[in-house]
C-alpha positions in Angstrom: -92.3 79.5 122.0 -96.8 80.1 120.6 -99.1 77.2 122.4 -100.4 75.0 121.1 -104.0 74.7 120.5 -103.5 70.8 119.2 -104.7 68.4 121.4 -103.4 65.3 120.2 -99.7 66.5 120.4 -100.0 68.0 124.0 -101.1 63.9 125.3 -98.3 63.3 123.5 -96.4 65.0 126.1 -97.5 64.6 128.4 -97.6 60.7 127.7 -94.2 61.2 127.4 -93.5 63.0 131.0 -95.5 59.5 131.8 -92.7 57.5 130.9 -89.5 59.9 132.5 -89.3 61.6 128.8 -87.1 65.0 129.7 -87.3 66.4 126.3 -91.5 65.7 126.4 -91.4 67.7 130.2 -89.0 70.1 128.3 -91.1 70.9 125.4 -94.0 71.4 127.9 -92.6 73.7 130.3 -91.6 75.2 127.2 -95.3 75.9 125.6 -96.8 76.9 128.9 -94.2 78.8 131.3 -94.6 82.0 130.0 -98.3 81.3 129.5 -98.8 80.4 133.2 -96.5 83.3 135.0 -98.9 86.0 132.7 -101.7 84.3 134.0 -100.9 83.7 137.9 -99.4 86.7 137.5 -102.7 89.1 136.3 -103.8 87.8 140.3 -100.6 88.2 142.7 -99.1 91.3 140.9 -95.8 89.5 142.0 -93.3 88.7 138.9 -91.2 86.6 141.8 -94.1 84.5 143.4 -96.2 84.4 139.9 -92.3 82.1 139.0 -92.7 80.3 142.1 -96.2 79.2 141.2 -95.8 77.9 138.2 -92.1 76.1 139.2 -95.2 74.4 141.4 -97.0 73.9 138.6 -94.2 72.2 136.3 -93.2 70.4 139.8 -96.7 68.6 140.8 -97.0 68.0 136.7 -93.5 66.0 137.4 -94.6 64.9 140.4 -97.4 63.1 139.6 -96.7 62.3 135.9 -97.6 58.8 135.6 -101.2 59.6 136.0 -100.5 62.2 132.8 -101.2 59.4 130.2 -104.9 59.9 132.1 -105.7 63.5 130.7 -108.1 63.9 128.2 -107.6 67.4 128.3 -104.0 68.5 129.4 -104.3 72.6 128.9 -107.2 73.0 131.4 -105.7 70.0 133.7 -102.6 72.5 133.4 -104.7 75.9 133.8 -106.2 73.9 137.1 -103.3 73.4 138.9 -102.1 77.0 138.7 -105.7 78.5 139.9 -105.7 76.7 142.8 -102.2 77.3 143.3 -103.1 81.0 143.3 -106.3 80.4 145.0 -104.2 79.2 147.7 -101.8 81.9 147.0 -103.8 84.3 147.4 -106.4 82.7 150.5 -102.2 82.7 152.4 -102.2 86.5 151.9 -105.4 87.3 153.1 -105.1 86.1 156.4 -101.0 87.8 156.4 -101.4 91.4 156.4 -97.0 91.8 155.7 -98.0 89.9 152.5 -101.1 92.1 152.2 -99.3 94.7 152.7 -96.9 93.7 149.9 -99.4 92.5 147.7 -100.2 95.7 147.5 -97.6 97.7 146.7 -96.6 94.9 144.4 -100.5 96.3 142.4 -100.4 100.0 142.9 -96.5 100.3 141.6 -98.0 98.4 138.4 -99.8 101.4 136.7 -98.6 100.4 133.2 -99.5 96.2 133.8 -103.0 98.3 133.6 -102.5 97.2 129.3 -101.1 93.7 130.0 -105.1 93.2 132.2 -106.5 94.0 128.5 -104.7 92.3 126.3 -105.9 88.8 128.9 -108.5 86.5 128.1 -108.9 86.3 131.4 -109.3 89.8 132.8 -112.0 90.9 129.7 -114.7 89.5 131.3 -114.1 92.2 134.4 -112.1 94.6 132.0 -116.2 94.5 130.1 -117.6 95.0 133.6 -115.7 98.0 134.7 -116.6 99.3 131.4 -120.2 98.5 132.0 -120.3 101.0 135.3 -119.0 103.6 133.4 -121.3 106.7 131.7 -122.3 106.3 127.6 -119.8 108.9 126.1 -116.8 107.3 128.2 -117.7 103.9 127.0 -117.8 106.0 123.3 -114.3 106.6 124.1 -113.1 103.8 125.3 -114.0 101.0 122.5 -112.9 103.7 119.9 -109.3 103.9 121.7 -108.9 100.0 122.2 -111.0 98.2 120.3 -111.3 100.6 117.2 -107.5 101.7 117.4 -108.1 104.9 117.3 -105.8 107.6 118.1 -107.2 111.0 120.5 -107.1 113.2 117.2 -109.0 110.5 115.6 -112.2 110.7 118.6 -111.7 113.7 119.0 -112.7 114.0 116.0 -115.0 111.6 115.0 -117.2 113.3 118.6 -116.4 116.1 118.7 -114.6 117.1 121.5 -111.3 118.4 122.5 -108.7 116.0 121.9 -107.8 116.9 125.9 -111.1 116.0 126.8 -110.5 112.6 124.9 -107.4 112.0 126.7 -108.4 113.0 130.5 -111.4 110.4 129.2 -109.3 107.6 128.8 -106.6 108.4 132.0 -110.4 108.9 133.7 -111.4 105.3 132.1 -107.6 103.7 133.0 -108.4 104.2 136.6 -111.1 103.4 137.0 -110.7 99.2 135.6 -107.9 99.4 137.8 -109.6 100.7 140.9 -111.9 97.6 139.2 -110.0 95.2 139.8 -108.2 95.4 143.3 -111.2 95.8 144.5 -112.0 92.4 142.8 -108.5 90.8 143.6 -109.7 92.3 147.6 -113.3 90.4 146.9 -111.1 86.7 145.9 -108.9 87.9 149.3 -111.5 87.9 151.5 -113.6 84.5 150.2 -110.6 83.1 150.9 -110.4 83.4 154.1 -114.7 80.9 153.9 -113.1 78.1 151.6 
């Protein structure tokens, strides 16, 4: 099911949940579970732990259902719970060497996930910052490839570069973005230590 931007429907669902309506709870779960999973997993790169955090979010919603009728902005409220649970998890990882190793292993295995991160709104600013650190030529190639959806052949023709050079630059840029995102995740861990 697609996440709705209809504030009234979301508020009606919360009002129903506050009255113990399990159908409203199931509808809200259907609206948010997948998108919250992607949101959390973009930070922690562990599907199992991401699923657990999402379940915790819905458990919190159910436990606090009587107060849901007072929520003016349901999407923001739900994302705030998910964000806080994710930060709690990252702070715990930062203090536990075994968890840190497992998380880094998950991040290294998730080479293909960079494509998913590129499409996530939550990561757009970080990716833009990473791209701004590149040379102008690499920025142009990246933009032609990702935002204008040009093929390697088309980029090669536009810029007068060999197709293999275009391909190599795109690989380099993806590695750079992955490295930048991983270092940003490490910074989040470190900041979690001082909470």
